[in-house]
VEXDOKOL-570742 format. One record per residue (C-alpha): chain; x, y, z; residue number from 1; residue in one letter. Coordinates in Angstrom, 3 decimals, padded with zeros to 6 digits. Example, Ala and Ser with C-alpha at 12.3 -4.5 7.8 and 13.67 -1.06 7.14 Angstrom:
2
> mimi_xx_yy_zz_vexmi_loro
> A_012.300_-004.500_007.800_1_A
> A_013.670_-001.060_007.140_2_S
# end
This chain:
373
> mimi_xx_yy_zz_vexmi_loro
> A_-014.492_-123.066_-092.873_1_X
> A_-015.029_-120.928_-089.820_2_X
> A_-015.440_-123.007_-086.653_3_X
> A_-016.884_-122.003_-083.318_4_X
> A_-018.830_-123.444_-080.335_5_X
> A_-022.306_-122.257_-081.416_6_X
> A_-023.930_-120.778_-084.414_7_X
> A_-027.020_-118.643_-083.850_8_X
> A_-029.062_-118.039_-086.962_9_X
> A_-030.995_-114.745_-086.670_10_X
> A_-029.720_-111.304_-085.703_11_X
> A_-032.946_-109.814_-084.286_12_X
> A_-033.650_-109.397_-080.591_13_X
> A_-034.360_-113.180_-080.047_14_X
> A_-031.141_-114.247_-081.760_15_X
> A_-029.096_-111.492_-080.343_16_X
> A_-030.200_-112.228_-076.817_17_X
> A_-029.370_-115.875_-077.164_18_X
> A_-026.021_-115.117_-078.786_19_X
> A_-025.157_-112.600_-076.076_20_X
> A_-026.166_-115.021_-073.327_21_X
> A_-023.863_-117.783_-074.841_22_X
> A_-020.940_-115.439_-075.331_23_X
> A_-021.136_-114.068_-071.803_24_X
> A_-020.641_-117.675_-070.597_25_X
> A_-017.406_-117.867_-072.519_26_X
> A_-018.661_-119.823_-075.608_27_X
> A_-017.414_-118.942_-079.072_28_X
> A_-020.435_-117.619_-080.978_29_X
> A_-021.159_-116.795_-084.643_30_X
> A_-024.408_-114.968_-085.244_31_X
> A_-025.545_-115.250_-088.854_32_X
> A_-027.994_-112.584_-090.002_33_X
> A_-029.998_-112.754_-093.235_34_X
> A_-029.736_-109.038_-093.954_35_X
> A_-032.091_-106.165_-094.471_36_X
> A_-034.379_-108.132_-096.786_37_X
> A_-035.545_-110.114_-093.742_38_X
> A_-038.891_-109.385_-092.202_39_X
> A_-037.435_-107.859_-088.920_40_X
> A_-039.944_-107.875_-086.042_41_X
> A_-037.258_-106.428_-083.920_42_X
> A_-037.326_-102.936_-085.642_43_X
> A_-041.158_-102.877_-085.878_44_X
> A_-042.327_-103.734_-082.474_45_X
> A_-044.089_-101.682_-079.630_46_X
> A_-041.155_-102.254_-077.185_47_X
> A_-043.258_-103.229_-074.210_48_X
> A_-041.895_-105.564_-071.452_49_X
> A_-045.337_-106.727_-070.608_50_X
> A_-046.806_-109.217_-068.087_51_X
> A_-050.400_-108.486_-067.297_52_X
> A_-052.005_-110.110_-070.301_53_X
> A_-049.540_-112.899_-071.049_54_X
> A_-050.268_-116.564_-070.791_55_X
> A_-054.033_-116.927_-070.559_56_X
> A_-054.626_-120.761_-070.706_57_X
> A_-050.896_-121.368_-070.694_58_X
> A_-049.708_-120.815_-067.144_59_X
> A_-046.128_-121.926_-068.051_60_X
> A_-045.786_-118.968_-070.389_61_X
> A_-047.351_-116.636_-067.920_62_X
> A_-044.657_-117.640_-065.454_63_X
> A_-041.970_-117.405_-068.125_64_X
> A_-043.032_-113.769_-068.903_65_X
> A_-043.042_-112.796_-065.267_66_X
> A_-039.557_-114.444_-064.823_67_X
> A_-038.165_-112.493_-067.796_68_X
> A_-039.663_-109.195_-066.621_69_X
> A_-038.107_-109.656_-063.227_70_X
> A_-034.732_-110.185_-064.899_71_X
> A_-034.900_-107.237_-067.237_72_X
> A_-033.386_-104.716_-064.725_73_X
> A_-030.387_-107.107_-064.342_74_X
> A_-029.951_-107.386_-068.177_75_X
> A_-030.276_-103.658_-068.756_76_X
> A_-027.732_-102.811_-066.045_77_X
> A_-025.425_-105.445_-067.292_78_X
> A_-025.543_-104.280_-070.970_79_X
> A_-024.973_-100.736_-069.931_80_X
> A_-021.961_-101.639_-067.762_81_X
> A_-020.639_-103.899_-070.545_82_X
> A_-021.184_-101.684_-073.623_83_X
> A_-021.986_-098.152_-072.303_84_X
> A_-025.353_-098.237_-074.161_85_X
> A_-028.387_-097.494_-072.040_86_X
> A_-031.441_-099.518_-073.168_87_X
> A_-033.982_-096.998_-071.939_88_X
> A_-035.622_-099.667_-069.848_89_X
> A_-038.125_-098.759_-067.035_90_X
> A_-040.519_-100.664_-064.963_91_X
> A_-043.072_-098.270_-063.518_92_X
> A_-046.005_-100.648_-063.984_93_X
> A_-048.487_-100.515_-066.946_94_X
> A_-052.068_-099.946_-067.599_95_X
> A_-054.732_-101.410_-069.879_96_X
> A_-057.418_-098.668_-070.095_97_X
> A_-061.011_-099.617_-070.835_98_X
> A_-063.497_-097.499_-072.827_99_X
> A_-066.584_-099.302_-071.509_100_X
> A_-067.674_-101.276_-068.461_101_X
> A_-067.784_-104.352_-070.667_102_X
> A_-064.178_-103.973_-071.675_103_X
> A_-063.188_-103.487_-068.043_104_X
> A_-065.084_-106.480_-066.897_105_X
> A_-063.583_-108.657_-069.666_106_X
> A_-060.017_-107.549_-068.854_107_X
> A_-060.528_-108.085_-065.124_108_X
> A_-061.847_-111.596_-065.806_109_X
> A_-058.909_-112.384_-068.019_110_X
> A_-056.466_-111.348_-065.300_111_X
> A_-058.404_-113.193_-062.605_112_X
> A_-058.131_-116.397_-064.688_113_X
> A_-054.390_-115.876_-065.197_114_X
> A_-053.976_-115.413_-061.485_115_X
> A_-056.044_-118.571_-060.804_116_X
> A_-053.891_-120.570_-063.309_117_X
> A_-050.740_-119.249_-061.606_118_X
> A_-051.563_-121.252_-058.498_119_X
> A_-049.184_-120.284_-055.714_120_X
> A_-046.965_-118.138_-057.918_121_X
> A_-047.470_-114.413_-057.270_122_X
> A_-049.218_-112.379_-059.919_123_X
> A_-049.957_-108.819_-058.862_124_X
> A_-052.617_-106.514_-060.487_125_X
> A_-055.327_-104.074_-059.642_126_X
> A_-058.659_-103.235_-061.251_127_X
> A_-058.963_-099.464_-061.068_128_X
> A_-062.099_-097.351_-061.404_129_X
> A_-061.722_-093.980_-063.102_130_X
> A_-060.759_-091.870_-059.994_131_X
> A_-057.844_-094.114_-059.221_132_X
> A_-056.804_-094.263_-062.733_133_X
> A_-056.670_-090.481_-063.021_134_X
> A_-054.008_-090.480_-060.378_135_X
> A_-051.835_-092.628_-062.585_136_X
> A_-052.565_-091.310_-066.001_137_X
> A_-053.039_-087.562_-066.745_138_X
> A_-055.260_-086.419_-069.549_139_X
> A_-057.683_-089.290_-069.904_140_X
> A_-060.732_-088.849_-072.086_141_X
> A_-064.296_-088.900_-070.745_142_X
> A_-064.972_-092.365_-072.271_143_X
> A_-062.326_-094.109_-070.156_144_X
> A_-064.184_-095.841_-067.301_145_X
> A_-061.222_-097.509_-065.623_146_X
> A_-058.408_-099.916_-066.278_147_X
> A_-056.093_-102.629_-064.982_148_X
> A_-052.731_-101.932_-063.525_149_X
> A_-049.820_-104.377_-063.178_150_X
> A_-046.714_-103.259_-061.351_151_X
> A_-044.584_-105.900_-063.187_152_X
> A_-045.034_-104.108_-066.587_153_X
> A_-042.565_-101.749_-068.296_154_X
> A_-040.980_-100.763_-071.597_155_X
> A_-037.619_-100.167_-073.234_156_X
> A_-036.072_-098.698_-076.286_157_X
> A_-035.904_-101.796_-078.418_158_X
> A_-033.605_-100.432_-081.032_159_X
> A_-031.024_-099.405_-078.342_160_X
> A_-031.573_-102.701_-076.642_161_X
> A_-030.897_-104.579_-079.903_162_X
> A_-027.799_-102.484_-080.372_163_X
> A_-026.608_-103.192_-076.813_164_X
> A_-027.045_-106.881_-077.249_165_X
> A_-025.010_-106.831_-080.513_166_X
> A_-022.285_-104.674_-078.860_167_X
> A_-022.202_-107.071_-075.855_168_X
> A_-021.815_-110.059_-078.113_169_X
> A_-018.778_-108.323_-079.701_170_X
> A_-017.354_-107.383_-076.242_171_X
> A_-017.467_-111.078_-075.242_172_X
> A_-015.698_-112.119_-078.434_173_X
> A_-018.638_-113.231_-080.462_174_X
> A_-018.874_-112.608_-084.251_175_X
> A_-021.699_-110.957_-086.217_176_X
> A_-022.003_-112.043_-089.789_177_X
> A_-024.582_-110.001_-091.784_178_X
> A_-025.956_-110.957_-095.199_179_X
> A_-025.557_-114.682_-094.519_180_X
> A_-028.899_-116.312_-095.408_181_X
> A_-028.600_-119.993_-094.564_182_X
> A_-029.046_-122.597_-097.296_183_X
> A_-028.381_-125.838_-095.447_184_X
> A_-027.505_-127.334_-092.100_185_X
> A_-025.588_-130.728_-092.134_186_X
> A_-024.356_-133.061_-089.420_187_X
> A_-020.623_-133.658_-089.504_188_X
> A_-019.259_-137.188_-089.215_189_X
> A_-017.216_-136.454_-086.150_190_X
> A_-020.014_-134.504_-084.389_191_X
> A_-021.218_-130.959_-084.633_192_X
> A_-022.802_-129.137_-087.602_193_X
> A_-021.861_-127.400_-090.842_194_X
> A_-024.002_-124.377_-091.838_195_X
> A_-023.769_-123.258_-095.462_196_X
> A_-024.809_-119.808_-096.532_197_X
> A_-026.404_-119.020_-099.834_198_X
> A_-023.179_-117.326_-100.874_199_X
> A_-021.261_-120.607_-100.194_200_X
> A_-019.515_-119.604_-097.025_201_X
> A_-019.258_-122.458_-094.449_202_X
> A_-019.478_-122.310_-090.639_203_X
> A_-019.058_-125.157_-088.273_204_X
> A_-020.053_-125.489_-084.587_205_X
> A_-021.029_-128.026_-081.981_206_X
> A_-024.454_-126.353_-081.536_207_X
> A_-026.879_-124.438_-083.717_208_X
> A_-029.774_-122.175_-082.589_209_X
> A_-032.523_-121.367_-084.987_210_X
> A_-033.725_-117.793_-084.027_211_X
> A_-034.667_-116.369_-087.320_212_X
> A_-038.349_-115.468_-086.699_213_X
> A_-040.524_-116.270_-089.658_214_X
> A_-037.469_-117.922_-091.221_215_X
> A_-037.541_-120.592_-088.638_216_X
> A_-040.231_-122.501_-090.554_217_X
> A_-037.945_-123.295_-093.473_218_X
> A_-034.893_-123.723_-091.181_219_X
> A_-036.661_-126.117_-088.898_220_X
> A_-037.532_-128.303_-091.902_221_X
> A_-033.791_-128.700_-092.566_222_X
> A_-033.415_-130.561_-089.310_223_X
> A_-036.656_-132.356_-089.005_224_X
> A_-038.404_-129.787_-086.800_225_X
> A_-041.888_-128.533_-087.448_226_X
> A_-041.995_-124.812_-086.693_227_X
> A_-045.480_-123.651_-087.530_228_X
> A_-045.112_-119.901_-087.520_229_X
> A_-047.019_-117.317_-089.550_230_X
> A_-046.947_-113.553_-089.936_231_X
> A_-049.561_-111.368_-088.261_232_X
> A_-049.333_-107.797_-089.257_233_X
> A_-049.422_-104.875_-086.803_234_X
> A_-049.328_-101.218_-087.525_235_X
> A_-047.793_-098.438_-085.379_236_X
> A_-048.054_-094.669_-085.404_237_X
> A_-045.305_-092.344_-083.979_238_X
> A_-045.950_-088.681_-083.172_239_X
> A_-043.593_-085.770_-082.767_240_X
> A_-041.738_-085.376_-079.506_241_X
> A_-043.598_-083.669_-076.642_242_X
> A_-042.965_-082.752_-072.995_243_X
> A_-043.118_-085.734_-070.641_244_X
> A_-046.771_-086.553_-070.069_245_X
> A_-047.021_-090.272_-069.374_246_X
> A_-044.893_-091.694_-066.594_247_X
> A_-046.007_-095.304_-067.390_248_X
> A_-046.929_-097.174_-070.483_249_X
> A_-050.315_-098.461_-071.501_250_X
> A_-051.075_-101.411_-073.711_251_X
> A_-051.723_-099.153_-076.748_252_X
> A_-049.999_-095.856_-076.051_253_X
> A_-046.490_-095.222_-074.629_254_X
> A_-044.294_-092.188_-074.533_255_X
> A_-040.768_-093.158_-075.485_256_X
> A_-037.656_-092.111_-073.671_257_X
> A_-037.015_-089.741_-076.666_258_X
> A_-040.367_-087.937_-076.082_259_X
> A_-042.514_-089.211_-079.080_260_X
> A_-045.720_-091.273_-078.500_261_X
> A_-046.155_-094.638_-080.007_262_X
> A_-049.812_-095.714_-080.843_263_X
> A_-051.007_-099.147_-081.587_264_X
> A_-052.342_-101.748_-082.020_265_X
> A_-053.766_-103.769_-084.771_266_X
> A_-053.795_-107.376_-086.026_267_X
> A_-054.226_-108.455_-089.640_268_X
> A_-053.758_-111.773_-091.492_269_X
> A_-052.262_-110.358_-094.685_270_X
> A_-049.290_-112.650_-095.311_271_X
> A_-045.939_-111.037_-095.697_272_X
> A_-047.384_-107.598_-096.500_273_X
> A_-045.720_-104.777_-094.625_274_X
> A_-047.606_-101.970_-096.293_275_X
> A_-049.570_-099.577_-094.026_276_X
> A_-053.267_-099.171_-094.584_277_X
> A_-055.026_-095.850_-094.018_278_X
> A_-058.209_-097.361_-092.597_279_X
> A_-056.293_-099.281_-089.920_280_X
> A_-054.088_-096.315_-088.982_281_X
> A_-057.234_-094.211_-088.743_282_X
> A_-058.843_-096.730_-086.329_283_X
> A_-055.621_-096.797_-084.236_284_X
> A_-055.582_-093.002_-084.023_285_X
> A_-059.369_-092.702_-083.218_286_X
> A_-059.341_-095.103_-080.246_287_X
> A_-056.208_-093.755_-078.762_288_X
> A_-057.363_-090.191_-079.027_289_X
> A_-060.575_-091.300_-077.082_290_X
> A_-058.204_-092.534_-074.449_291_X
> A_-055.905_-089.509_-074.372_292_X
> A_-057.448_-086.536_-076.251_293_X
> A_-054.243_-084.487_-076.088_294_X
> A_-052.773_-086.939_-078.752_295_X
> A_-054.968_-085.078_-081.351_296_X
> A_-052.801_-081.952_-081.020_297_X
> A_-049.597_-083.845_-081.966_298_X
> A_-048.263_-084.319_-085.500_299_X
> A_-047.639_-087.774_-086.849_300_X
> A_-044.068_-088.123_-087.970_301_X
> A_-044.066_-091.734_-089.209_302_X
> A_-046.107_-094.960_-089.314_303_X
> A_-045.197_-098.514_-090.208_304_X
> A_-046.408_-102.039_-090.378_305_X
> A_-044.427_-105.020_-088.938_306_X
> A_-044.960_-108.756_-088.841_307_X
> A_-045.429_-110.602_-085.620_308_X
> A_-043.969_-114.106_-085.410_309_X
> A_-047.068_-116.052_-084.434_310_X
> A_-047.524_-119.750_-083.622_311_X
> A_-050.957_-121.418_-083.849_312_X
> A_-051.646_-120.698_-080.101_313_X
> A_-049.628_-117.461_-079.862_314_X
> A_-047.005_-118.849_-077.441_315_X
> A_-043.289_-119.593_-078.030_316_X
> A_-041.592_-122.728_-079.255_317_X
> A_-038.503_-124.009_-077.416_318_X
> A_-037.257_-127.281_-078.572_319_X
> A_-034.215_-129.387_-079.420_320_X
> A_-034.254_-131.435_-082.592_321_X
> A_-034.582_-135.166_-081.901_322_X
> A_-032.660_-136.159_-085.034_323_X
> A_-030.070_-133.427_-084.685_324_X
> A_-028.990_-133.083_-081.001_325_X
> A_-027.487_-129.787_-080.341_326_X
> A_-029.797_-127.985_-082.772_327_X
> A_-032.385_-125.841_-081.020_328_X
> A_-035.294_-123.687_-082.057_329_X
> A_-036.315_-120.525_-080.301_330_X
> A_-039.206_-118.726_-081.873_331_X
> A_-042.347_-116.865_-081.131_332_X
> A_-044.008_-113.412_-080.408_333_X
> A_-042.926_-111.110_-077.497_334_X
> A_-039.198_-111.264_-078.111_335_X
> A_-038.725_-107.978_-076.218_336_X
> A_-040.491_-109.205_-073.129_337_X
> A_-038.650_-112.541_-073.155_338_X
> A_-035.183_-111.165_-074.094_339_X
> A_-033.941_-111.154_-070.493_340_X
> A_-034.878_-114.749_-069.932_341_X
> A_-033.384_-115.749_-073.226_342_X
> A_-030.053_-114.046_-072.402_343_X
> A_-029.823_-114.915_-068.739_344_X
> A_-031.607_-118.249_-068.441_345_X
> A_-032.310_-120.097_-071.760_346_X
> A_-028.778_-119.442_-073.155_347_X
> A_-027.365_-121.290_-070.192_348_X
> A_-029.540_-124.361_-070.793_349_X
> A_-028.550_-124.296_-074.507_350_X
> A_-024.809_-124.000_-073.393_351_X
> A_-025.315_-127.075_-071.218_352_X
> A_-026.776_-128.982_-074.241_353_X
> A_-030.249_-129.789_-073.032_354_X
> A_-033.546_-128.015_-072.245_355_X
> A_-035.064_-128.629_-068.796_356_X
> A_-038.289_-130.426_-068.144_357_X
> A_-040.006_-127.129_-067.412_358_X
> A_-039.682_-126.193_-071.106_359_X
> A_-041.399_-129.322_-072.384_360_X
> A_-044.732_-127.505_-072.577_361_X
> A_-043.195_-125.164_-075.220_362_X
> A_-042.344_-127.998_-077.647_363_X
> A_-044.106_-127.919_-081.054_364_X
> A_-045.384_-131.415_-080.181_365_X
> A_-048.346_-129.628_-078.513_366_X
> A_-049.604_-128.787_-082.075_367_X
> A_-049.822_-132.453_-083.083_368_X
> A_-053.328_-133.770_-083.029_369_X
> A_-053.556_-137.520_-082.350_370_X
> A_-055.005_-139.552_-085.151_371_X
> A_-058.485_-140.940_-084.568_372_X
> A_-058.535_-144.484_-083.094_373_X
# end
């Protein structure tokens, strides 16, 4: 049986960020990855490190997103120094364009509410009319009336970021174990836990982190944790490479560091279906061409559908199992945005063996409705 300090179940960007964060603190880490049959949000995302629309009605999450975005430059620099892999991270600010006055008013009201809920914590943004937006974004279409700008926003190359986290884990002595789907998690008599893979391989550790995305629902049940996650499908279009045109990302269009344009976004409740749908892709293309007409001249080179890991309220779950101390769940949407906080902050709390009071709001207890008196 392979023994270590901590087992992280899940090899996507959430699991890899936690595993890297633990390993850089000197802990022995075994990261167990289900394999390519898993529904991998980490290879199907839009790669934004986004702040401006995060946390409406949940100020703790808005603050957590801002904290992680502020830490991303440190994480990207550290990973490049440790592994030689550049993540492609940048933080030029980001824009949410509006195609009508009603859209602009609704977005402005949303950001005003997030700022109000932030209290004395800083949250910067601007509401820009069309002339000001033209100075930030070239090639806007005539239907764009304005937009909102947040200097805290940015993006990254999520595949290279994931690769760098894996390489960083290895550099710090951690082990990556692919094709190890977990069958059971058992408490050991002398303390710690034994994790059994479906192939019968055994791993033992003092701590276990459940970071398997949609798989956390079943894994949580093994340790008495309710992890109510469901898939929400999103589809993405990628164009051929072009000369640099957009110096900053928008909520639905970004030019990658490799030159292609990514176009989103959509939401569909279709279960575990990852098939693309022409009608949805057409709607994505139509709206984004209205925003940037030059996109109509570019060839599409690929499109895909991915599954978001969504909780009932859309916000993450961070929790330690009451009946299994030392077993933690980390799950939710926006794993790219929160990767820096996971690696540089949350991993330290897990290493210390307890989550702080400030994370209590992220417990799944918030989904329990009291029984009528």
